[in-house]
C-alpha positions in Angstrom: 114.4 92.8 117.6 114.3 96.6 117.2 112.7 98.0 114.1 115.0 99.4 111.5 112.3 101.7 110.1 109.1 102.8 111.8 106.4 105.1 110.3 104.0 106.5 112.8 100.9 108.4 111.5 102.9 109.8 108.6 101.1 112.5 106.7 102.5 114.1 103.5 100.9 116.7 101.3 101.6 118.5 98.0 100.7 122.2 97.9 99.5 123.0 94.4 97.6 125.9 92.8 94.4 124.0 93.2 95.0 123.4 96.9 96.6 120.8 99.3 96.7 117.3 98.0 96.6 114.9 100.9 98.7 112.1 99.4 99.6 110.2 102.5 97.2 110.2 105.4 98.2 108.6 108.7 100.4 105.8 107.5 101.9 103.5 110.1 104.0 100.4 109.6 107.5 99.1 110.6 110.3 97.2 108.9 112.9 95.0 110.7 116.6 94.6 109.8 117.0 92.3 106.8 113.2 92.1 106.1 111.7 92.3 102.7 108.3 94.0 102.8 106.0 94.8 99.8 103.8 97.9 99.5 100.9 97.3 97.1 97.9 99.2 95.7 96.7 100.8 92.5 98.3 103.9 90.9 97.9 107.0 93.0 97.3 105.2 96.3 100.4 106.8 98.0 103.0 104.0 97.8 105.8 106.0 96.2 105.0 109.2 98.1 105.2 107.2 101.4 108.7 105.9 100.5 109.9 109.2 99.1 108.8 110.8 102.4 111.2 108.5 104.2 114.2 110.0 102.3 112.6 113.5 101.8 112.6 113.5 98.0 109.3 115.3 97.7 110.3 118.2 95.4 109.5 121.8 96.0 105.7 121.3 96.6 105.8 118.2 98.8 106.1 118.4 102.6 105.7 116.0 105.6 102.9 117.6 107.6 102.7 115.2 110.5 103.8 112.0 112.1 107.2 110.4 112.5 109.7 108.5 110.3 112.1 106.7 112.7 115.2 105.1 111.2 117.4 103.3 113.7 115.5 105.3 116.4 116.1 108.7 114.8 113.2 110.8 113.4 114.1 111.6 109.8 111.1 113.9 109.5 113.0 116.3 111.8 116.3 116.1 109.9 117.7 119.1 108.0 118.3 118.8 104.2 122.1 118.6 104.8 121.7 115.7 107.3 119.4 113.9 104.9 122.0 114.2 102.1 124.4 112.2 104.4 121.8 109.5 105.1 120.7 109.1 101.4 123.0 106.7 99.6 125.0 105.8 102.7 122.3 104.4 105.0 119.2 104.4 102.8 119.3 103.9 99.0 116.5 103.9 96.4 116.1 102.2 93.0 113.8 104.4 90.9 111.1 103.2 88.6 112.6 103.9 85.2 116.3 103.1 84.9 116.6 104.9 81.5 115.6 108.2 83.0 117.2 107.6 86.4 120.7 107.2 84.7 122.3 110.2 83.1 122.6 109.4 79.4 125.7 111.6 78.8 127.8 110.1 81.5 129.3 106.6 81.5 128.0 104.1 83.9 131.4 104.0 85.7 131.4 107.8 86.1 128.0 107.7 87.8 129.0 104.9 90.1 132.3 106.3 91.2 130.9 109.7 91.8 128.6 108.3 94.5 131.4 106.2 96.0 133.9 109.1 96.1 131.4 111.5 97.6 129.8 109.2 100.2 132.8 107.0 101.1 135.7 109.3 100.4 137.4 106.7 98.2 140.2 107.6 95.7 139.5 107.4 92.0 141.3 104.0 91.7 139.5 102.5 94.8 136.1 103.8 93.6 136.6 102.1 90.2 137.6 98.8 91.8 134.5 98.9 94.0 132.3 99.8 91.0 133.6 97.0 88.8 133.2 94.6 91.7 129.5 95.7 92.2 128.8 95.4 88.5 130.1 91.8 88.5 128.1 91.1 91.7 124.8 92.0 90.1 125.5 89.7 87.2 126.9 92.0 84.5 129.5 90.1 82.5 132.8 91.7 81.4 132.3 94.4 84.1 135.7 96.1 83.4 134.6 96.9 79.8 131.1 97.8 80.7 132.3 100.3 83.3 133.3 102.7 80.4 130.0 102.3 78.5 127.0 104.6 78.4 123.5 103.7 79.5 122.1 103.4 76.0 124.6 100.6 75.4 122.8 98.5 78.0 119.5 96.6 77.7 116.6 97.5 80.0 117.4 94.6 82.3 121.1 95.5 82.4 120.3 99.1 83.2 118.2 97.9 86.1 121.1 95.8 87.4 123.3 99.0 87.2 120.7 100.8 89.3 120.8 98.0 91.9 124.6 98.1 91.9 124.7 101.9 92.4 122.1 101.6 95.2 124.0 98.9 97.0 127.5 100.2 96.4 127.7 102.1 99.7 126.3 99.3 101.8 122.9 100.8 102.9 120.9 99.2 105.6 117.6 100.0 103.8 116.9 99.7 100.1 113.7 101.2 98.6 112.9 99.6 95.3 110.2 101.5 93.4 108.6 99.2 90.8 112.0 97.7 89.9 110.5 95.3 87.3 108.3 97.8 85.4 108.7 97.7 81.6 110.8 94.6 81.7 109.7 91.3 80.1 108.8 88.5 82.4 112.0 86.5 82.1 114.1 89.6 83.0 111.6 90.4 85.8 112.3 87.0 87.3 116.0 87.5 87.1 115.8 91.0 88.8 113.6 89.6 91.6 116.0 86.6 92.2 118.9 89.1 92.2 117.2 91.4 94.8 116.3 88.4 97.0 119.8 86.9 96.9 121.5 90.3 97.6 119.1 90.8 100.5 120.0 87.4 102.0 123.7 87.9 101.3 124.1 91.5 102.6 121.3 91.6 105.2 119.9 94.8 103.6 116.2 95.4 104.4 114.1 96.1 101.3 110.9 98.0 100.9 109.5 96.9 97.6 106.8 99.2 95.9 104.8 97.4 93.3 101.3 96.9 91.9 102.1 93.3 91.0 100.8 90.9 93.6 102.6 88.0 91.8 105.9 89.8 92.6 105.0 90.1 96.2 104.1 86.5 96.5 107.5 85.5 95.1 109.8 87.5 97.3 108.2 89.3 100.2 107.6 88.2 103.8 105.0 90.9 104.7 102.6 93.1 102.7 101.2 96.6 103.3 98.1 97.2 101.2 97.4 101.0 100.5 94.5 102.8 99.1 93.6 106.5 99.1 96.8 107.5 101.0 96.0 105.1 103.9 96.9 101.5 104.9 93.9 99.3 104.4 95.6 96.0 105.5 98.9 94.7 106.7 100.0 91.1 107.3 102.3 88.3 106.3 102.1 87.1 102.7 100.2 84.0 103.9 97.7 86.3 105.7 97.1 88.6 102.7 96.8 85.8 100.1 94.9 83.2 102.1 92.9 85.2 104.6 92.4 88.7 103.3 90.3 90.9 105.6 89.6 94.1 103.8 87.2 94.3 100.8 89.8 96.2 98.8 92.4 93.4 99.3 89.8 90.9 98.3 89.0 93.0 95.2 92.7 93.1 94.2 93.0 89.3 94.5 89.8 88.7 92.6 91.1 90.8 89.7 94.2 88.5 89.3 94.2 85.8 86.6 94.6 82.3 88.1 96.8 79.6 86.6 95.0 76.8 88.6 91.5 78.0 87.3 91.9 78.9 83.6 88.1 79.4 83.3 88.1 81.9 86.2 86.6 85.2 85.2 88.4 88.4 86.4 86.3 90.6 88.7 87.4 94.2 88.3 86.8 96.7 91.1 84.1 99.1 89.9 84.5 102.8 90.2 87.5 105.1 90.6 89.8 106.1 93.6 88.8 109.2 95.5 90.4 112.6 94.8 92.9 113.6 97.5 92.4 117.3 97.2 89.2 116.8 99.3 89.6 113.3 100.7 86.5 111.6 102.1 86.0 111.8 105.9 85.3 108.1 106.2 86.9 105.1 104.6 88.5 106.0 101.2 87.2 102.8 99.7 83.6 103.3 100.8 82.3 104.4 97.4 83.6 101.3 95.7 83.0 98.8 98.5 80.4 96.1 98.0 80.0 95.7 101.8 79.6 99.4 102.6 77.8 100.3 105.9 76.3 103.6 107.0 79.2 104.7 109.1 81.8 104.0 106.3 81.1 107.3 104.6 81.2 109.4 107.7 83.7 107.9 110.2 87.4 106.9 109.8 87.8 103.1 109.5 87.8 100.9 112.6 91.2 99.4 113.2 91.5 95.7 114.1 94.7 93.9 114.8 95.6 90.3 115.7 99.3 89.4 116.0 100.4 91.7 113.2 97.5 91.0 110.8 95.7 94.3 110.9 93.0 96.0 108.9 91.1 99.3 108.7 87.5 98.2 108.2 84.2 98.5 110.1 83.4 94.9 109.2 85.7 93.8 112.0 84.2 96.0 114.7 82.4 93.1 116.5 84.5 90.2 115.1 87.8 88.6 116.0 90.4 88.4 113.3 91.1 84.7 112.7 94.6 83.5 113.7 
């Protein structure tokens, strides 16, 4: 099967008064049609910037400085702003982190949905309304006809997130990027949103790239996981690989810091220290300063890359070892 999305040595920087911030540094991974892949890591590791690089929503200071972003074989990093405007919404859609700020508070939900449908699909006002009402019902919003004419403040947090999902899926994209879609929602609503995303993915065949810091969310819905730190991929593998056979000390640290329901007496083990600054990123492994298994070369040389049947890691620990199957 051909990859729907393929990132190859992607580098993205932000050019600020203080200098160049190297936010994404040589990121490579792929996503197949209909797949649901999670990107995890602590705040500032480059998850959101990686995904915003895919659709070139980097603001005035951000720029892709190297590598390739291939979508259906075409390199999006070489597209013009006008070409990207046609791709965004139609072929690739994004659910942003905070639905309250992502929705315009002075426009009705229906207006915001039909505007996208009319611009991207060329529908008439009546056709766009019918499609919008259908999508609201599809994401579980009751009395969609009445809700169509309401404003965002009349919806709960969970309902606003459903509206964002409806907007994102209304044009039938092949790829949906969901940036922390369950942040600030209580656990019962989180579970509903995750079930909704999973069912819509299975129903429509849309591939989903899920950005999250919550490993519990990943375990529930994803098939593969990309672990990022310091703007780089530390480990990638199936959910089973990452949770049952983690290879990188950072991945192990993330898992050790999770509470465990099967071991109520289990003490959490936080990862000591802080992430590196990306104005002057370290020449070696970005996790070296916090790593309990650091070796001499970790500070000076880029990590050693090991791969066994899709389970790959960037760590010198695996230089002379074989990754278990």
